[in-house]
Backbone as a printed PyTorch tensor [residue, N CA C, xyz], in Angstrom:
tensor([[[ 11.4130,  71.4720, -31.2980],
         [  9.9350,  70.2790, -31.5030],
         [ 10.8360,  70.0590, -29.7670]],

        [[  9.5570,  69.5040, -29.2830],
         [  9.8140,  69.2830, -27.9210],
         [ 10.0500,  67.6500, -27.9130]],

        [[ 11.2430,  67.0710, -26.9630],
         [ 11.0220,  65.5000, -26.8840],
         [  9.9190,  64.7410, -26.3900]],

        [[  8.8600,  65.2140, -26.7390],
         [  7.8370,  63.5920, -26.3350],
         [  7.0660,  64.0560, -28.2090]],

        [[  7.7310,  65.1220, -29.1510],
         [  7.0100,  65.2520, -29.7860],
         [  8.3810,  64.4620, -31.1820]],

        [[  8.6390,  64.6570, -30.7200],
         [ 10.2370,  62.8580, -30.9810],
         [ 10.0580,  61.9550, -31.1090]],

        [[  9.5330,  61.6800, -30.3800],
         [  9.5430,  60.0300, -29.6850],
         [  8.4780,  60.3350, -30.2410]],

        [[  7.1070,  60.3260, -30.4750],
         [  6.1680,  60.1710, -31.0310],
         [  5.9870,  60.1100, -32.6670]],

        [[  6.6940,  61.0730, -33.0520],
         [  7.0170,  60.6210, -34.8500],
         [  8.4780,  60.0800, -34.7620]],

        [[  9.5210,  59.0440, -34.4530],
         [ 10.2120,  58.4090, -34.1500],
         [  9.0920,  56.9560, -33.5190]],

        [[  8.4480,  56.5420, -32.8730],
         [  7.4530,  55.9700, -33.4980],
         [  6.5980,  55.4500, -34.1290]],

        [[  5.8450,  56.2340, -34.4590],
         [  4.2290,  56.4280, -35.8480],
         [  5.8650,  56.0570, -36.4290]],

        [[  7.2510,  56.7820, -37.1460],
         [  7.7250,  55.7880, -38.1530],
         [  8.2820,  54.3530, -38.3250]],

        [[  8.2110,  54.5230, -37.0900],
         [  8.7400,  52.8910, -36.7770],
         [  7.9130,  51.7990, -36.5910]],

        [[  6.8200,  52.1050, -36.5170],
         [  5.2310,  51.4840, -37.2500],
         [  4.9210,  51.1820, -38.3390]],

        [[  5.2060,  52.6460, -39.1450],
         [  5.3510,  52.6520, -40.5510],
         [  5.5620,  51.3310, -41.2310]],

        [[  7.4260,  51.7430, -41.7950],
         [  8.4730,  50.7430, -41.3650],
         [  7.7510,  49.4810, -41.4910]],

        [[  6.9630,  48.8550, -40.3390],
         [  7.5200,  47.5090, -39.7280],
         [  6.2270,  47.3810, -41.1850]],

        [[  4.9180,  47.9430, -41.0790],
         [  4.0010,  47.5250, -41.8630],
         [  4.2680,  47.1700, -43.6550]],

        [[  5.0390,  48.5480, -43.7360],
         [  6.0310,  48.0540, -45.1820],
         [  6.6360,  47.5510, -44.5260]],

        [[  7.2430,  46.0300, -44.2270],
         [  8.7010,  45.3320, -44.2530],
         [  6.9620,  43.9130, -44.3120]],

        [[  6.3510,  44.0950, -43.4270],
         [  5.1170,  43.0860, -43.4200],
         [  4.8930,  42.7420, -44.7060]],

        [[  4.2520,  43.4920, -45.7230],
         [  3.5940,  43.9180, -46.4760],
         [  4.2200,  42.7290, -47.7840]],

        [[  5.5900,  43.7980, -48.0790],
         [  6.8180,  43.6040, -48.4100],
         [  7.0000,  42.1200, -48.2710]],

        [[  7.4560,  41.0280, -47.3880],
         [  7.0130,  39.4600, -47.2160],
         [  6.1060,  39.2450, -47.6390]],

        [[  4.8380,  39.5370, -46.9160],
         [  4.0880,  38.6960, -47.3120],
         [  3.9090,  38.9520, -48.9050]],

        [[  4.1880,  39.7790, -49.9110],
         [  3.6830,  39.6250, -50.8510],
         [  4.7140,  38.6680, -52.1670]],

        [[  5.7540,  38.4000, -50.9220],
         [  6.4700,  37.1820, -51.7960],
         [  6.0430,  36.2950, -52.2530]],

        [[  6.9170,  35.7960, -53.6020],
         [  5.6170,  34.3550, -53.9670],
         [  6.0970,  32.9860, -52.5340]],

        [[  5.6610,  31.8060, -52.9690],
         [  5.9040,  31.0010, -51.7290],
         [  7.6960,  30.2900, -51.7490]],

        [[  8.4940,  29.9970, -52.9840],
         [  9.8660,  29.5170, -52.8600],
         [ 10.4310,  31.1960, -52.3280]],

        [[  9.9590,  31.8090, -52.9220],
         [ 11.0770,  32.9710, -52.5140],
         [ 10.9720,  32.8380, -51.0510]],

        [[  9.5470,  33.3570, -50.3230],
         [  9.6450,  33.5720, -49.3120],
         [  9.9670,  32.5650, -48.1050]],

        [[ 10.0490,  30.9220, -48.8690],
         [ 10.5860,  29.4110, -47.4590],
         [ 11.8140,  29.9340, -48.0930]],

        [[ 12.4200,  30.7280, -49.2530],
         [ 14.3410,  30.5310, -49.1510],
         [ 14.7440,  31.2080, -47.4570]],

        [[ 14.5900,  32.6020, -47.6340],
         [ 14.1860,  33.3490, -46.4550],
         [ 14.3390,  33.4730, -45.4890]],

        [[ 13.1110,  32.3170, -45.0920],
         [ 12.6570,  32.3670, -43.7600],
         [ 13.4950,  31.3850, -43.0100]],

        [[ 14.3040,  29.8370, -44.2260],
         [ 15.5380,  29.4790, -43.8560],
         [ 16.3720,  29.5890, -43.6430]],

        [[ 17.1660,  31.5130, -43.8450],
         [ 18.3070,  31.8450, -43.7460],
         [ 18.0160,  32.4580, -42.1460]],

        [[ 16.6640,  33.0470, -41.7730],
         [ 16.0410,  33.9820, -40.6500],
         [ 16.2150,  32.5180, -39.7960]],

        [[ 15.9880,  31.1800, -40.0800],
         [ 15.7570,  30.8060, -38.6970],
         [ 17.5200,  30.3220, -39.2040]],

        [[ 18.3070,  29.8440, -39.8560],
         [ 19.9410,  29.4310, -39.5050],
         [ 19.8190,  30.1670, -38.6830]],

        [[ 20.0540,  32.1050, -39.1680],
         [ 20.4870,  33.5820, -38.1660],
         [ 20.1820,  33.0460, -36.6460]],

        [[ 19.4710,  32.2610, -36.5800],
         [ 18.4100,  33.2370, -35.1140],
         [ 18.9140,  31.4590, -34.2290]],

        [[ 18.6760,  30.5530, -35.0780],
         [ 19.5480,  29.2790, -34.1090],
         [ 21.4330,  29.3610, -34.1000]],

        [[ 21.8690,  29.8080, -34.9890],
         [ 23.3150,  30.0030, -34.3740],
         [ 23.3530,  30.9570, -33.6120]],

        [[ 22.8630,  31.3090, -33.6700],
         [ 22.7600,  33.0890, -32.1830],
         [ 22.3890,  32.2000, -31.3650]],

        [[ 22.1450,  31.1460, -30.8230],
         [ 21.3350,  30.5710, -29.7050],
         [ 22.1200,  29.6890, -29.5730]],

        [[ 22.6270,  29.1610, -30.2230],
         [ 23.9740,  28.3990, -29.9990],
         [ 24.6430,  28.5470, -29.2850]],

        [[ 25.1930,  29.9750, -30.3920],
         [ 26.0540,  30.4260, -29.2220],
         [ 26.6970,  31.6260, -27.8130]],

        [[ 25.5170,  31.5370, -27.5800],
         [ 24.4040,  32.2770, -26.9660],
         [ 24.6520,  31.7330, -25.1390]],

        [[ 24.0920,  30.0800, -25.9250],
         [ 24.3050,  28.5830, -24.6450],
         [ 25.3810,  28.2760, -24.8290]],

        [[ 26.2910,  28.7350, -25.4430],
         [ 27.6990,  28.3150, -25.2520],
         [ 28.6250,  29.0060, -23.9450]],

        [[ 28.2720,  30.6760, -24.4700],
         [ 28.9150,  31.1610, -23.6890],
         [ 29.0400,  30.7900, -22.1060]],

        [[ 26.9050,  30.7370, -22.1420],
         [ 26.3270,  30.7790, -20.9070],
         [ 26.8270,  29.6080, -19.8240]],

        [[ 27.1440,  28.2220, -20.4310],
         [ 27.9150,  27.2250, -20.5410],
         [ 29.5610,  27.3280, -19.8020]],

        [[ 30.2170,  28.2690, -20.8000],
         [ 31.6380,  28.1640, -20.3880],
         [ 30.5790,  29.4570, -18.8390]],

        [[ 30.4490,  29.8810, -18.4980],
         [ 31.1200,  30.7490, -18.2420],
         [ 30.4980,  30.0080, -16.2600]],

        [[ 29.7060,  29.5570, -16.5710],
         [ 29.0130,  29.1110, -15.4550],
         [ 29.6420,  27.2910, -14.7840]],

        [[ 30.8270,  27.2740, -15.6730],
         [ 31.7340,  25.7250, -15.0420],
         [ 32.9160,  26.5410, -14.6010]]])
């Protein structure tokens, strides 16, 4: 199998997995979705805080 076919297969597989994930998450009840959203937001905020803190230390 040539390289282009492998890339196309991986790309379409990624798209299909993303669609399944979106469908799964949209099918959750509101309270469950809200809890998951809060957890994801917390992880993102903590990660951004770490990155900003590291950039501040490198500049000083």
